[in-house]
RODO-2510 file (C-alpha; in nm, 4 decimals, decimal comma):
residues 461
     n   res          X          Y          Z
     1     m    -3,2325     0,6388    -0,6536
     2     g    -3,2639     0,4430    -0,3324
     3     r    -2,9134     0,2984    -0,3062
     4     d    -2,5674     0,4353    -0,2429
     5     l    -2,2510     0,3579    -0,4344
     6     r    -1,9864     0,1845    -0,2285
     7     f    -1,6227     0,1069    -0,2832
     8     g    -1,5906    -0,2696    -0,2548
     9     t    -1,3894    -0,3257     0,0633
    10     w    -1,3520    -0,6909    -0,0368
    11     f    -1,1026    -0,5839    -0,3030
    12     w    -0,8539    -0,4784    -0,0368
    13     v    -0,8530    -0,7980     0,1683
    14     v    -0,4951    -0,9287     0,1837
    15     a    -0,3290    -1,1887     0,4061
    16     c    -0,4450    -1,1487     0,7663
    17     m    -0,6143    -0,8091     0,7142
    18     s    -0,9918    -0,8284     0,7396
    19     a    -1,2336    -0,6218     0,5318
    20     l    -1,3446    -0,4439     0,8487
    21     l    -0,9907    -0,3371     0,9340
    22     v    -0,9268    -0,2113     0,5832
    23     s    -1,2544    -0,0202     0,5790
    24     s    -1,1624     0,1432     0,9087
    25     f    -0,8198     0,2356     0,7725
    26     l    -0,9728     0,4010     0,4679
    27     a    -1,2010     0,6074     0,6856
    28     a    -0,9389     0,7110     0,9413
    29     a    -0,6245     0,7552     0,7289
    30     d    -0,4389     1,0786     0,8049
    31     l    -0,3209     1,1755     0,4585
    32     p     0,0089     1,3604     0,4141
    33     d     0,0311     1,6817     0,2160
    34     s     0,1309     1,6492    -0,1492
    35     a     0,4949     1,7375    -0,0829
    36     s     0,5434     1,4286     0,1344
    37     i     0,3631     1,1728    -0,0821
    38     n     0,5685     0,8692    -0,1874
    39     l     0,4026     0,6405    -0,4389
    40     p     0,5252     0,3462    -0,6469
    41     p     0,4567     0,3504    -1,0230
    42     v     0,1096     0,2235    -1,1182
    43     a     0,0376     0,0689    -1,4587
    44     i    -0,2470     0,2503    -1,6364
    45     e    -0,2018     0,0927    -1,9808
    46     d    -0,0732    -0,2650    -1,9631
    47     p    -0,1626    -0,4963    -2,2527
    48     l    -0,0930    -0,8640    -2,1877
    49     p     0,1794    -1,0385    -2,3877
    50     q     0,0431    -1,2683    -2,6556
    51     t     0,1932    -1,6007    -2,7605
    52     p     0,4077    -1,5327    -3,0719
    53     l     0,2862    -1,6801    -3,3981
    54     e     0,5996    -1,8932    -3,4230
    55     a     0,4908    -2,0811    -3,1078
    56     a     0,1200    -2,1050    -3,1866
    57     g    -0,0141    -2,4558    -3,1483
    58     t     0,2735    -2,5777    -2,9313
    59     g     0,0748    -2,5515    -2,6084
    60     i     0,3709    -2,3783    -2,4398
    61     t     0,2625    -2,1166    -2,1835
    62     p     0,5816    -1,9887    -2,0194
    63     a     0,6246    -1,7302    -1,7472
    64     a     0,8890    -1,4587    -1,7684
    65     d     1,0776    -1,2585    -1,5072
    66     v     1,1276    -0,9023    -1,6275
    67     t     1,2684    -0,5731    -1,5079
    68     i     1,1027    -0,2557    -1,6374
    69     h     1,2769     0,0813    -1,6240
    70     i     1,0159     0,3596    -1,6097
    71     s     1,0802     0,7259    -1,6854
    72     a     0,9583     1,0189    -1,4779
    73     g     0,6988     1,0733    -1,7507
    74     g     0,5529     0,7235    -1,7122
    75     g     0,6961     0,5713    -2,0311
    76     v     0,9053     0,2543    -2,0486
    77     d     1,2705     0,3347    -2,1193
    78     e     1,4120    -0,0171    -2,1063
    79     v     1,2942    -0,3776    -2,0710
    80     e     1,5144    -0,6541    -1,9342
    81     v     1,3913    -1,0121    -1,9725
    82     r     1,5816    -1,1863    -1,6938
    83     d     1,4444    -1,5371    -1,7368
    84     i     1,1825    -1,7392    -1,9263
    85     h     1,0665    -2,0650    -1,7739
    86     p     1,0303    -2,3387    -1,8668
    87     k     1,2985    -2,2933    -2,1327
    88     t     1,2197    -2,4021    -2,4902
    89     d     1,3477    -2,3546    -2,8437
    90     f     1,1026    -2,0630    -2,8788
    91     d     1,2555    -1,8424    -2,6071
    92     a     1,3874    -1,5858    -2,8558
    93     f     1,0378    -1,5339    -2,9977
    94     y     0,8844    -1,4988    -2,6509
    95     r     1,1567    -1,2533    -2,5543
    96     t     1,0856    -1,0345    -2,8574
    97     a     0,7102    -1,0447    -2,7941
    98     l     0,7659    -0,9423    -2,4332
    99     e     0,9907    -0,6509    -2,5175
   100     e     0,7530    -0,5189    -2,7839
   101     t     0,4511    -0,5454    -2,5532
   102     l     0,6118    -0,3976    -2,2428
   103     r     0,7393    -0,0942    -2,4319
   104     r     0,3738    -0,0101    -2,4959
   105     w     0,2966     0,0012    -2,1227
   106     r     0,2299     0,3375    -1,9612
   107     f     0,2442     0,4245    -1,5912
   108     a     0,1441     0,6882    -1,3447
   109     p     0,5074     0,7538    -1,2496
   110     a     0,6531     0,6945    -0,9058
   111     l     0,6398     0,9884    -0,6672
   112     v     0,9151     1,0770    -0,4217
   113     d     0,8278     1,3659    -0,1908
   114     g     0,5435     1,4484    -0,4229
   115     k     0,7589     1,4716    -0,7389
   116     a     0,7503     1,2323    -1,0356
   117     t     1,0686     1,0308    -1,0631
   118     a     1,2168     0,7472    -1,2678
   119     s     1,1810     0,3997    -1,1150
   120     t     1,2368     0,0294    -1,1725
   121     l     0,9903    -0,2564    -1,1351
   122     k     1,0519    -0,6297    -1,1270
   123     w     0,7618    -0,8364    -1,2513
   124     q     0,6620    -1,1870    -1,3528
   125     l     0,4275    -1,2172    -1,6502
   126     e     0,2479    -1,5191    -1,7864
   127     f     0,1875    -1,5813    -2,1559
   128     r    -0,1588    -1,6965    -2,2555
   129     p    -0,2067    -1,9387    -2,5458
   130     p    -0,4108    -1,8161    -2,8422
   131     i    -0,7621    -1,9601    -2,8287
   132     e    -0,8879    -2,1446    -3,1311
   133     q    -1,2200    -1,9964    -3,2306
   134     g    -1,3683    -2,3337    -3,3154
   135     a    -1,3022    -2,4541    -2,9629
   136     v    -1,5037    -2,1832    -2,7941
   137     q    -1,8053    -2,1232    -3,0137
   138     v    -2,1437    -2,2443    -2,8997
   139     t    -2,3690    -2,3964    -3,1625
   140     s    -2,7015    -2,2160    -3,1534
   141     d    -3,0398    -2,3614    -3,2183
   142     p    -3,1067    -2,3263    -3,5949
   143     g    -3,4281    -2,1438    -3,5109
   144     v    -3,2347    -1,8743    -3,3286
   145     g    -2,9395    -1,8457    -3,5619
   146     l    -2,7258    -1,6611    -3,3087
   147     g    -2,5085    -1,7582    -3,0136
   148     p    -2,1570    -1,6419    -2,9211
   149     g    -2,0405    -1,7391    -3,2683
   150     l    -2,2204    -1,4311    -3,4005
   151     l    -1,9556    -1,2088    -3,2432
   152     l    -1,6838    -1,3951    -3,4327
   153     d    -1,8393    -1,3530    -3,7770
   154     p    -1,5826    -1,1506    -3,9783
   155     e    -1,8344    -1,0833    -4,2557
   156     m    -2,0801    -0,8994    -4,0322
   157     s    -2,0328    -0,5389    -3,9213
   158     h    -2,0844    -0,4273    -3,5629
   159     r    -2,3976    -0,2368    -3,6612
   160     k    -2,5489    -0,5402    -3,8328
   161     r    -2,4796    -0,7606    -3,5310
   162     l    -2,6592    -0,5204    -3,3009
   163     y    -2,9478    -0,4854    -3,5429
   164     r    -2,9912    -0,8629    -3,5522
   165     i    -2,9804    -0,8869    -3,1737
   166     y    -3,2088    -0,5979    -3,0845
   167     t    -3,4714    -0,6754    -3,3487
   168     l    -3,5162    -1,0324    -3,2280
   169     p    -3,8291    -1,1259    -3,0340
   170     i    -3,7711    -1,0886    -2,6605
   171     e    -3,7673    -1,4625    -2,5966
   172     k    -3,4876    -1,5062    -2,8513
   173     q    -3,2910    -1,2170    -2,7033
   174     q    -3,3204    -1,3905    -2,3672
   175     r    -3,2023    -1,7160    -2,5178
   176     y    -2,9054    -1,5459    -2,6813
   177     l    -2,8130    -1,3718    -2,3562
   178     r    -2,8327    -1,7030    -2,1712
   179     e    -2,5913    -1,8617    -2,4201
   180     l    -2,3451    -1,5734    -2,3861
   181     t    -2,3623    -1,5853    -2,0074
   182     e    -2,3094    -1,9604    -1,9998
   183     k    -2,0035    -1,9186    -2,2205
   184     a    -1,8674    -1,6475    -1,9890
   185     e    -1,9219    -1,8772    -1,6884
   186     t    -1,6965    -2,1468    -1,8367
   187     f    -1,3950    -1,9229    -1,7658
   188     l    -1,4797    -1,8913    -1,3946
   189     d    -1,3374    -2,1185    -1,1247
   190     p    -1,6334    -2,3538    -1,0637
   191     a    -1,5115    -2,4414    -0,7133
   192     r    -1,5769    -2,0891    -0,5844
   193     t    -1,8361    -1,9396    -0,8184
   194     t    -2,1079    -1,7366    -0,6475
   195     k    -2,4376    -1,6301    -0,8067
   196     l    -2,6673    -1,3591    -0,6733
   197     r    -2,9855    -1,1995    -0,8056
   198     s    -3,1181    -0,8513    -0,7378
   199     p    -3,4246    -0,6844    -0,8928
   200     l    -3,2317    -0,5505    -1,1953
   201     v    -2,9065    -0,7474    -1,2198
   202     r    -2,7650    -1,0964    -1,1728
   203     v    -2,4044    -1,1222    -1,0541
   204     i    -2,1801    -1,4230    -1,1166
   205     t    -1,8250    -1,4165    -0,9784
   206     d    -1,5447    -1,6390    -0,8543
   207     h    -1,3948    -1,3667    -0,6354
   208     p    -1,2530    -1,5148    -0,3107
   209     d    -1,4920    -1,3027    -0,1019
   210     g    -1,7872    -1,4811    -0,2592
   211     e    -2,1295    -1,3521    -0,1602
   212     q    -1,9923    -1,0357     0,0025
   213     a    -1,8292    -0,9352    -0,3266
   214     a    -2,1438    -1,0218    -0,5234
   215     r    -2,3602    -0,8075    -0,2949
   216     v    -2,1311    -0,5055    -0,3321
   217     i    -2,1329    -0,5416    -0,7117
   218     a    -2,5114    -0,5805    -0,7282
   219     g    -2,5722    -0,2855    -0,4965
   220     n    -2,3388    -0,0587    -0,6921
   221     a    -2,4912    -0,1674    -1,0242
   222     q    -2,8432    -0,0838    -0,9108
   223     a    -2,7286     0,2526    -0,7724
   224     v    -2,5686     0,3346    -1,1081
   225     l    -2,8917     0,2529    -1,2921
   226     g    -3,0769     0,4950    -1,0639
   227     t    -2,8215     0,7686    -1,1278
   228     l    -2,8402     0,7175    -1,5044
   229     q    -3,2175     0,7251    -1,5082
   230     q    -3,2210     1,0532    -1,3182
   231     a    -2,9465     1,2127    -1,5312
   232     l    -3,0454     1,0913    -1,8783
   233     c    -3,4171     1,0087    -1,8627
   234     r    -3,5574     1,2768    -1,6338
   235     g    -3,9250     1,3199    -1,7115
   236     i    -3,9273     1,0239    -1,9496
   237     p    -4,1172     0,7134    -1,8316
   238     v    -3,8928     0,4075    -1,8398
   239     e    -4,0430     0,0656    -1,9001
   240     p    -3,9441    -0,2049    -1,6517
   241     p    -3,6800    -0,4407    -1,7945
   242     v    -3,7913    -0,7783    -1,9273
   243     f    -3,4679    -0,9457    -1,8167
   244     r    -3,1864    -0,8739    -1,5748
   245     i    -2,8469    -0,7438    -1,6783
   246     q    -2,5958    -1,0277    -1,6334
   247     i    -2,2660    -0,9250    -1,4666
   248     v    -1,9760    -1,1711    -1,4715
   249     v    -1,6715    -1,0655    -1,2665
   250     y    -1,3518    -1,2688    -1,2932
   251     s    -1,1040    -1,2785    -1,0077
   252     r    -0,8088    -1,2797    -1,2479
   253     r    -0,7289    -1,0740    -1,5515
   254     t    -0,6202    -1,3797    -1,7516
   255     q    -0,9703    -1,5279    -1,7214
   256     y    -1,1201    -1,2087    -1,8613
   257     s    -0,8620    -1,1992    -2,1392
   258     d    -0,9404    -1,5584    -2,2376
   259     f    -1,3121    -1,4862    -2,2583
   260     i    -1,2551    -1,1713    -2,4639
   261     e    -1,0421    -1,3765    -2,7028
   262     a    -1,3298    -1,6214    -2,7289
   263     v    -1,5775    -1,3558    -2,8424
   264     d    -1,3314    -1,1444    -3,0427
   265     g    -1,3585    -0,8409    -2,8152
   266     i    -1,1169    -0,5513    -2,7725
   267     r    -0,8308    -0,7149    -2,5834
   268     e    -0,6789    -0,4035    -2,4258
   269     t    -0,9787    -0,3398    -2,2028
   270     r    -1,0733    -0,4018    -1,8427
   271     g    -1,4413    -0,4580    -1,9031
   272     m    -1,6921    -0,5061    -2,1822
   273     f    -2,0663    -0,4790    -2,2431
   274     i    -2,2042    -0,7330    -2,4887
   275     p    -2,5625    -0,6848    -2,6154
   276     p    -2,8313    -0,7484    -2,5219
   277     g    -2,7315    -0,7494    -2,1548
   278     l    -2,3971    -0,9046    -2,0516
   279     i    -2,1244    -0,7151    -1,8648
   280     v    -1,7878    -0,8817    -1,8017
   281     y    -1,4818    -0,7447    -1,6235
   282     h    -1,2043    -0,8541    -1,3871
   283     s    -1,1055    -0,7467    -1,0357
   284     e    -0,7258    -0,7352    -1,0761
   285     l    -0,7196    -0,3564    -1,0772
   286     p    -0,4936    -0,1207    -0,8828
   287     s    -0,7615     0,0436    -0,6680
   288     n    -1,1195     0,0330    -0,5432
   289     e    -1,1963     0,3435    -0,7466
   290     a    -1,0711     0,1781    -1,0648
   291     l    -1,2888    -0,1247    -0,9943
   292     l    -1,5974     0,0899    -0,9427
   293     s    -1,5103     0,2985    -1,2488
   294     v    -1,5127    -0,0074    -1,4766
   295     l    -1,8534    -0,1151    -1,3456
   296     v    -1,9990     0,2341    -1,3953
   297     h    -1,8531     0,2573    -1,7473
   298     e    -2,0054    -0,0703    -1,8622
   299     m    -2,3383    -0,0012    -1,6895
   300     v    -2,3641     0,3196    -1,8948
   301     h    -2,3295     0,1166    -2,2144
   302     a    -2,5938    -0,1288    -2,0908
   303     f    -2,8335     0,1485    -1,9880
   304     v    -2,8024     0,3403    -2,3143
   305     a    -2,8562     0,0236    -2,5193
   306     r    -3,1539    -0,0868    -2,3110
   307     y    -3,3408     0,2391    -2,2524
   308     l    -3,2305     0,5016    -2,5054
   309     l    -3,1281     0,3605    -2,8436
   310     r    -3,3744     0,2816    -3,1164
   311     p    -3,3238    -0,0854    -3,2184
   312     g    -3,0388    -0,1130    -3,4653
   313     v    -2,8873     0,2260    -3,3788
   314     v    -2,5249     0,2446    -3,2656
   315     l    -2,3822     0,5572    -3,1050
   316     p    -2,0604     0,6874    -3,2621
   317     r    -1,7630     0,5478    -3,0734
   318     w    -1,6503     0,8840    -2,9379
   319     f    -1,9991     0,9518    -2,8022
   320     a    -2,0528     0,6055    -2,6535
   321     e    -1,7126     0,5838    -2,4839
   322     g    -1,7017     0,9515    -2,3887
   323     l    -2,0442     0,9307    -2,2240
   324     a    -1,9439     0,6167    -2,0332
   325     d    -1,6227     0,7814    -1,9128
   326     y    -1,8096     1,1006    -1,8205
   327     f    -1,9973     0,9007    -1,5575
   328     s    -1,7185     0,6610    -1,4598
   329     n    -1,4663     0,9440    -1,4012
   330     s    -1,7060     1,1277    -1,1704
   331     p    -1,6248     1,1149    -0,7978
   332     v    -1,8388     0,9497    -0,5326
   333     e    -1,9330     1,1710    -0,2389
   334     k    -2,1588     1,0452     0,0397
   335     g    -2,2565     0,7490    -0,1728
   336     k    -2,3584     0,9526    -0,4798
   337     l    -2,1944     1,0175    -0,8155
   338     i    -2,1165     1,3887    -0,8488
   339     l    -2,1476     1,4391    -1,2223
   340     g    -1,9129     1,6739    -1,4030
   341     k    -1,6411     1,6752    -1,1404
   342     r    -1,3450     1,4407    -1,1412
   343     r    -1,1535     1,2458    -0,8804
   344     r    -0,8076     1,3934    -0,8368
   345     t    -0,6594     1,1313    -0,6043
   346     q    -0,7365     0,7764    -0,5013
   347     f    -0,5963     0,4948    -0,2913
   348     y    -0,3735     0,2423    -0,4653
   349     r    -0,3003    -0,1094    -0,3545
   350     a     0,0519    -0,1959    -0,2399
   351     p     0,1801    -0,4890    -0,0317
   352     m     0,0309    -0,4593     0,3186
   353     r    -0,0454    -0,0894     0,2867
   354     l    -0,2399     0,1714     0,0883
   355     w    -0,0968     0,4597    -0,1115
   356     r    -0,2738     0,7699    -0,2290
   357     g    -0,1902     0,9107    -0,5703
   358     r    -0,3368     1,0765    -0,8784
   359     t    -0,6342     0,9122    -1,0467
   360     e    -0,6169     0,7835    -1,4020
   361     a    -0,8647     1,0565    -1,5015
   362     e    -0,6279     1,3193    -1,3614
   363     v    -0,3354     1,1656    -1,5499
   364     s    -0,5417     1,1567    -1,8717
   365     l    -0,6485     1,5191    -1,8319
   366     k    -0,2906     1,6386    -1,7826
   367     s    -0,1787     1,4370    -2,0843
   368     v    -0,4462     1,5870    -2,3114
   369     w    -0,3751     1,9365    -2,1801
   370     s    -0,0050     1,8915    -2,2584
   371     k    -0,0805     1,7650    -2,6099
   372     i    -0,3077     2,0630    -2,6741
   373     v    -0,0369     2,3035    -2,5587
   374     h     0,2207     2,1374    -2,7854
   375     g    -0,0135     2,1030    -3,0827
   376     k    -0,0234     1,7210    -3,0721
   377     a    -0,3804     1,6603    -2,9546
   378     l    -0,6351     1,4842    -3,1719
   379     q    -0,8668     1,7142    -3,3628
   380     v    -1,2367     1,6935    -3,2781
   381     s    -1,2967     1,5950    -3,6402
   382     a    -1,0647     1,2938    -3,5877
   383     l    -1,2769     1,1829    -3,2902
   384     f    -1,5954     1,2197    -3,4945
   385     s    -1,4670     1,0029    -3,7792
   386     a    -1,2719     0,7401    -3,5823
   387     g    -1,3576     0,3817    -3,6731
   388     r    -1,2834     0,0705    -3,4713
   389     d    -0,9224     0,0322    -3,5885
   390     a    -0,8316     0,3930    -3,5112
   391     f    -1,0178     0,4219    -3,1826
   392     y    -0,8831     0,0966    -3,0391
   393     g    -0,5388     0,1173    -3,1959
   394     e    -0,2090     0,2486    -3,0630
   395     r    -0,3642     0,5816    -2,9558
   396     m    -0,6602     0,4216    -2,7784
   397     s    -0,5913     0,5984    -2,4482
   398     e    -0,5919     0,9359    -2,6266
   399     y    -0,9209     0,8635    -2,8026
   400     y    -1,0815     0,7623    -2,4742
   401     a    -0,9476     1,0629    -2,2831
   402     q    -1,0468     1,3200    -2,5445
   403     s    -1,3885     1,1605    -2,5973
   404     w    -1,4546     1,1949    -2,2237
   405     l    -1,3459     1,5581    -2,2240
   406     l    -1,5490     1,6377    -2,5362
   407     v    -1,8655     1,4917    -2,3804
   408     h    -1,7883     1,6834    -2,0611
   409     f    -1,7617     2,0025    -2,2677
   410     l    -2,0844     1,9357    -2,4597
   411     r    -2,2783     1,8718    -2,1377
   412     q    -2,1204     2,1273    -1,9050
   413     g    -1,9420     2,3864    -2,1177
   414     k    -2,2262     2,6280    -2,0395
   415     p    -2,4927     2,5995    -1,7662
   416     e    -2,7834     2,5765    -2,0113
   417     w    -2,6242     2,2914    -2,2071
   418     t    -2,6839     2,0378    -1,9285
   419     e    -3,0632     2,0668    -1,9443
   420     e    -3,1154     2,1759    -2,3049
   421     s    -2,8487     2,1172    -2,5703
   422     f    -2,6986     1,7916    -2,4464
   423     p    -3,0286     1,6018    -2,3895
   424     s    -3,1352     1,7027    -2,7404
   425     l    -2,8022     1,5853    -2,8840
   426     l    -2,8350     1,2515    -2,7067
   427     l    -3,1926     1,2092    -2,8297
   428     y    -3,0926     1,2773    -3,1902
   429     a    -2,8018     1,0319    -3,1660
   430     a    -3,0230     0,7657    -3,0057
   431     e    -3,2613     0,7959    -3,2982
   432     g    -2,9792     0,7372    -3,5464
   433     y    -2,8825     1,0902    -3,6505
   434     d    -2,5136     1,1717    -3,6913
   435     p    -2,4298     1,4128    -3,4056
   436     r    -2,2166     1,6168    -3,6469
   437     a    -2,5324     1,7109    -3,8349
   438     v    -2,6978     1,8741    -3,5324
   439     i    -2,4158     1,9998    -3,3087
   440     d    -2,3715     2,3253    -3,5018
   441     s    -2,7412     2,4149    -3,4624
   442     l    -2,7829     2,2897    -3,1034
   443     y    -2,4687     2,4670    -2,9839
   444     s    -2,4627     2,7563    -3,2331
   445     m    -2,0988     2,6878    -3,3242
   446     s    -1,9181     2,6071    -3,6454
   447     p    -1,6706     2,3152    -3,6437
   448     e    -1,3827     2,5619    -3,6054
   449     e    -1,5535     2,7393    -3,3152
   450     l    -1,6306     2,4046    -3,1524
   451     e    -1,2667     2,2995    -3,1745
   452     a    -1,1422     2,6214    -3,0173
   453     a    -1,4041     2,6249    -2,7410
   454     y    -1,3381     2,2578    -2,6557
   455     r    -0,9648     2,3217    -2,6175
   456     r    -1,0262     2,6218    -2,3929
   457     h    -1,2555     2,4037    -2,1810
   458     v    -0,9862     2,1379    -2,1361
   459     k    -0,7246     2,3936    -2,0343
   460     k    -0,9388     2,5352    -1,7548
   461     f    -1,1002     2,2072    -1,6376
***
């Protein structure tokens, strides 16, 4: 593979602390045992508040001071909106929108002496104005017939969009990718935008650490590509890419959210891969591991689309997202992804110090395990049939978590599956076959047997 994965030390630079000092602290920290861990609550599902329809078009973008009361289970028990500023006649609508949004937030609960406990957070949130689609579309050359406006076409299905993109001549794919990238760049801060090229990727970011941040991102991206090639394409010759993957990293979450609004993406995400080769995400995440996880997740989507899928084929959502999470939830040891394991703890950012707590993967696993025990988990058949609205709806975190665990089961439930059954399943899916049609023969299990075996796998993972 040639390169090692690194946690971006630039993410931890705060106030007078240098990246070198933080890196040294990470290496030398003497961690307490679990019984003495104290950890503030960390948001793991935190959709941004949207401007209410009643205030659309007014141009008002207020900020709000809120207090959030969090249960020991990580849910939001109560929301107090202390102030909205500047004050307008629409305050009641903003207040309602805030309360409805914040009650959907979920946290890794605070820990006191290693035990989950209820807590209170005070926060300031900023509303973002809805973006008019006509103001952000780029008019494409009539000969190309694409451009970012393609992603906003309500009459075209996701599959048809991808088919149009991936069946274009290479020069038109490149032109389309250039238009998308240029649109993504308009949401960066031009005064501090850095651009860097490596053999396989091009990084564009307005992170305060500039070139240092870009180099870490590019190095990690290339290491991920090497890992994916070894894990998914072993023994298969891979053609060199005709164009670099474009990676745009915003320093603020609101920039990312505005761009996603512009291309009609899934808003409750941290990152996104847009065919034929654009990855966008933001760096306002609670930990280095979370930042690396987002990059790995989106690089999996880019790799699968570029090297595995037949043009026009789209993996089922559970398979695409589960495969991406299978890699992104894997721990990094000595600079390498250790596939099939999971990170149990990670460092979280807090003012002027670092905390160590459970990873989001660990929290997701415990949640799914609990739902299985209490008979509330999603059925495998529900994962198989989930469309866009279901998968990215109110139970999005459950669909993601169970898709990851199902892929983990299908690849590592038995030793021989890693080298035999799972590669065959992936090959069939990449050629356009419905995985449901081949799983029973590849794994010698009926749907009922698959469901039972998957649940046993989760309980002992």
